[in-house]
Structures are given as structure tokens and as C-alpha cells.
N, C-alpha and C positions, 0 to 999 in steps of 0.2 A: 142404321148400320146394316151393311150387307150380311148375307148368310150364305153358307155353303151346305147344300143338302146332299148326303151320300146314301145311296141305296146299298145296304150291306150285302144282301143276298146275290151272289154271283158277281158283285162289283168290287167289294173290299175283301170278300172271302170266296174261296172256291167251292164252298158247299151250298146246299139248299136247306130247307127246313127238316128234311128227313133224318139226317144223322143226329142232330140234337134231340129230336123226338125219340129216336131209338135209344139214345143214352138214358133218357128218362125212363123209358119202358123197361130197360134191362137192369136198372138199378133201383128196384123196389125193395121194400123191407125184407121180403123173403123170396126164395126162388119160385114158390107157387104164385105169389103176386105178380112177379115178373112174367112168368109163363102165361098167366091169364091176360095180362096187358098186351103182350106180344101176340097171343092168339087172337085177341079181339082186333088188333091192328091188321093182322093177316087176313081175317075174314072181311075186313073193310077195304082191302087193297084193290079189288076190281072197281069199286066205286071211286076210290082215290085216283086210279088210273084214268077212268073216264073223266072225272072232274079236272084232273091236271091238263087234259087235252081240250077241255071245253069251257071251264069256268074256274079261274084261279081262286076266287072267293070261296066257292063251294069246296075246292080241294082243301083250303085251310080249315074250313069248318069241320070237314070229315076227319082230317088228320088230327086236329086238336080235340075231337070228341073222345079220342082214346085216353085222354087225361081224366075222364069222368071217374070220380071216387078217389082220386089222388089227394092227399092232404096238402093244404096250403104250405105247411112248414116243409114238407118234402120238396115241393116245387121250388121253394126259396133256397133250401139247403143245397139241392143239386145244381142250382143255376150257376154257382161259382165253378163247380166241376165241369159242367157242360161248356162253359166258356173256356176254361183252361185246357180241357182235353179234346174238345171238338172244334170250337170256333177259332180259338187263338192259333193253333197249328195250321189252320186253313187260311189265315190272313195272307193276302198277297204281299210280296216283299215291299212294295212301295206304299202300302196303305197308310202307315203311320206318318211317313214323310208328306204324303199328299194332304193329310189332315193338318199336320203341323204347318204346312205352307199357308193353308186357309186361316189358321189361328194367328199366324204371324202377320197376316194382312188385316187382322182385326175383325175377322168374320165370326159370327156365331156358327158353330158347326153342329148340324143336326143329322143324326143317323136315322135312316128309315129302313124298317125291316118287317117282314111278316113273322119273324120269330117272336117268342114271348118276351114281354117287357122285363121279366126277371133276368133273362140272359142278356138282352140288349143293354140293360143297365150296366152290367159288367164290361161289355164292349165299349160303351161310352166312357166309362171311367178309365179303362186301359188306354184308349185312343185319345183321350183328352177332349172329347166332344162336349159341347155345352148343353146338348139336349138330344132327345130321341122321340121317334114315333114308332110304336110297336104294338103288337097284338096283346090283348089282355083277356085272360080267362075269367069267367064268372066264378065267384067263390060264394058258397052258402054254407054257413055253419062250419067254417074252416076246411071245407072240401070243395074240390073243383067239380062243377056241374058238367063239364065237357063242352060248354057253350062259350063261344067267343063273344066278348062285349062288343057293341057297335061303337065306332065304325070298325069294320074289318080291314086290316092293312093288307091289301092284296090287289094284284092286277091294276087296272086303270084307276081304281080308287086311290092308289098311292099318290098319284099326281094331284088329285083333289085334296087329299089330306095335307100335302105340301103347301098347296095354295092357301088352304084355310089356316095352316100354322103360320105361314108368312104374314098373312093379313092380321091374325090375332097378335102377332109379336112385332108389328110395325115394320116388316121387311118389304121393300119394293121388289117384286119378282124380277123386274128389269135390271136390278142391281145385284141379284143373287146368282149363285152358281149351283149347278147340279151335275 
């Protein structure tokens, strides 16, 4: 069976990873928690800027490090809001039709994103995708460590992850679309 792989970031939506992250940071249990998270992110912004220009994987790792200490339940609870308020309004007009066309042709539809799996899960459900490849935060004792689990979904590694996913699910890349 053929598959269609769609990169969400900048292809299906007009945003990148920063607006969803900002939503998480600004919606903490108290204003003090939110200010701390935002302040920590601002202190890391020079490193993020350098990483954005030089190493996309490193950018993702630095960006998501600001999630350190956030509870797993907060991550999950806010994911629905992040999708509804940040990602969904940023969907390009033809995104759903494009995915539906692939589904109508009998393709598996796989979303690929550097965003967190908790948010991409909602995008996949909304768009009717059959699967997704997304970043996963390490969780210990119900709290985020601020570290991304391997493999990191970023930069050139995205194409390797698509290839590995296709192979693992019996998709011939010559018959797939991206």
C-alpha cells in the first residue's frame, strides 16, 4: 500500500515550533510559573538563534529544554488547546483537502513534525491521518526532563525517519508521496 508523508511545519501550517511552545510556557499553573518558564526561554534565545542558523536538531533540543519540570499531565491537557488555538488556525486552506485526496486513493497518511507528539496526535486526528512521526519529551516521575527522546525529528533526520517508517510499515518509497 502506498503512503503519503506530509511535513506539518511550514507545509500544512504556516507556523513553526515557537508559537506552540510559547502557548505552553504562558499557560502554566500560576503567573509565577509562567514568568519563570518564559524568562528561561528568553535567556536561551541567543543559543536558539545560533542553533536555528546552524543545526536544526540542536535548535529543537534547546527549545524543548524549557519544558523541564513541566508535569506530564500539563503537557497532555494543554496539547488540545495548543492544537485548537495555535496550530488549527494556522492550517493552510487546502491542507485537509490534500490529505483527504491521499486517503481517497487508499494511502496511509503520515504526518511528520518537529512538534511534540501530544500536539501532533490532535493534528492527525483532526486531519484524518493514519499515523505520525513527532518529537517526544523524556518523562521521569511524571515530569518532563527537558530532553528529547531519540531520534530527534529535525532537519535532515526527518527524511531518514520517513525512510525508516516506510521500511518498517512495508511501504515502497518509490510508490509513496511526500
